[in-house]
Residue, then its C-alpha position, 0 to 999 in steps of 0.5 A: m709867458i707867451v706860447a706862440g707858433l705857426g700853428r699845428c706844431g705843438t703850441t697847445i701841448v706846450a701852452e697846456a704844460i706851461s699853464n699847468a706848471m705856472i698856475g697848477r692847472i691847464g688854463y691858458h688864454f688864447q690871444n689873437r693879437l699881441d698888440e691887445l695883450f694883457p687884459y688878464g694880467l702878466q701871470f696868466p699864460y697866453k697862446t697865440h699865432d700872431l706875429a712877434p710884437l716889437e716890445c713885450p714885457m714877458k718871455a715867449i716860446y715860439l714853436f715852428g716846424d715844417p711849413r708843408d706839414i703845417a699847411v696840410s694839417t691846417h687845411i685837412r684837420l681843422g674843418n670848421g675851425l679853419e676860418k678862426h685859424y686864418k684870423s689868428m694868423r692875420a690871414d684872409h680866409n677868402e684866400s684859403l682855397k689857394w693854399v697849395i699855390k700861395d702862402t695864404l696862412r702867411l707862415t713865412e711872415n710869421f716865422n720871420s717875425w719871430a726869428r730875429r733879435h728881440n728886446y725880450e727873451v724868445m726861445m724858438l723850438r722845433y716841433d719835432c724836438i720839443w721832447e728833447f728839451p724839457d730841461s731847457i723849457s723848464e729853465f726858461v719858464g722858471k718852473e718844472v714843465v712836464l710835457p705829455e707823451r708825444k703823439q704821431r702827427l696824423t698828416n704828412w705833406r708827402d701823402h697829399p695829392e698836391a704834394f708837388l705844388i705844396n713843396r713849390t709853395y712852402g719849399d723855401l721856408a721849409k729849407k730856411i726852417e730845416d737850416f735853423p737850430d732846433c732850440i735857440l734863444t733869439s734875444w741872445l742868438r745862441p743855441v740852447 
């Protein structure tokens, strides 16, 4: 099982819950590049922020959310981990200072790579709705997945001093995501 996402939108929460369901403890492997996947065997849960692979021998859950909140949360909350996060997004950390005027995290490319048909099963799930679909997640995983209690997001893009620029930079993707179903299986392109 792969748990992928834009970052800062529930990938850790879901990866931990799935690993607990699959192997009886919290213990997933973070995989920067899915094209280098499977050094640990197919039974081990993987977490990633990589682009969707063209082919994959396992199911994936992809988490997404408002890219404006994701960008703000990434740049405010990660601190010393920012360079590592840029690397996991296949993005250039040297561009990180331009994040309010340019999609330096490549969020649009990441979302688009997952929001298409695949020859493997992908459940796409909106961050704000994770707790509304525990049965769908469990059915998809094939084991009962118990999610932790929801915590309030600590950042909001509207509170950022550069909110106007952030909205201009990420607004098109935000609109596309706003119009996207809360939970959908992209291999079949049907809402759950």
